[in-house]
C-alpha positions as CSV (number, residue, x, y, z in Angstrom):
1,M,28.0,-18.9,-1.8
2,K,26.2,-16.5,-4.1
3,G,23.6,-18.5,-5.8
4,T,20.3,-20.1,-4.8
5,P,21.1,-21.0,-1.2
6,S,21.9,-17.3,-0.4
7,M,18.5,-16.2,-1.8
8,G,16.7,-17.8,1.2
9,K,18.4,-15.4,3.6
10,K,16.8,-12.3,2.1
11,G,13.5,-12.3,3.9
12,R,14.7,-12.0,7.5
13,S,14.6,-8.3,8.1
14,K,11.3,-6.5,8.7
15,T,10.3,-3.9,6.2
16,H,6.7,-3.5,7.1
17,V,4.9,-3.7,10.5
18,R,1.3,-3.1,11.6
19,C,0.1,0.5,11.1
20,R,-1.2,2.5,14.1
21,R,-3.9,4.3,12.0
22,C,-5.3,1.7,9.6
23,G,-4.2,-1.5,11.4
24,R,-2.8,-3.1,8.2
25,H,0.6,-4.6,7.9
26,S,1.8,-1.8,5.6
27,Y,3.9,0.6,7.7
28,N,7.4,0.8,6.2
29,L,10.0,1.0,8.9
30,A,12.7,2.5,6.7
31,K,10.5,5.1,5.0
32,R,8.4,5.7,8.1
33,Y,5.0,5.8,6.4
34,C,2.2,3.5,5.7
35,A,1.8,2.3,2.1
36,H,-2.0,1.8,2.6
37,C,-3.3,4.8,4.4
38,G,-0.4,7.3,4.1
39,F,0.2,7.6,7.9
40,G,3.5,9.4,8.6
41,R,3.4,11.2,5.2
42,S,0.2,13.2,5.5
43,K,-2.7,13.9,7.7
44,K,-5.2,13.0,5.0
45,L,-6.0,9.4,4.2
46,R,-4.2,8.1,1.1
47,N,-6.7,7.6,-1.8
48,Y,-6.4,7.7,-5.6
49,N,-8.9,7.7,-8.3
50,W,-7.3,4.8,-10.1
51,S,-7.8,2.6,-7.0
52,A,-11.6,2.9,-7.2
53,K,-13.6,0.7,-9.6
54,K,-15.2,2.8,-12.3
55,V,-19.0,2.1,-12.8
56,N,-20.1,1.6,-16.4
57,R,-23.1,3.9,-16.8
58,K,-25.0,4.3,-20.1
59,R,-25.9,7.9,-21.0
60,K,-29.6,8.8,-20.9
61,P,-31.0,9.8,-24.3
62,N,-32.2,13.4,-24.6
63,K,-36.0,13.8,-25.0
């Protein structure tokens, strides 16, 4: 079969396991790096500016 019954067989192989560095279930076995902290790809922790919430600050008026 190639329809709906075969779709249930897709989620059997493990793609992500627990990371040694951050402890989250984000370490990709095929790519050999953690999607959350970047372990296996770089020594620095993975962080991006777009992931941090921007704080809405009003400008102070000049006196």
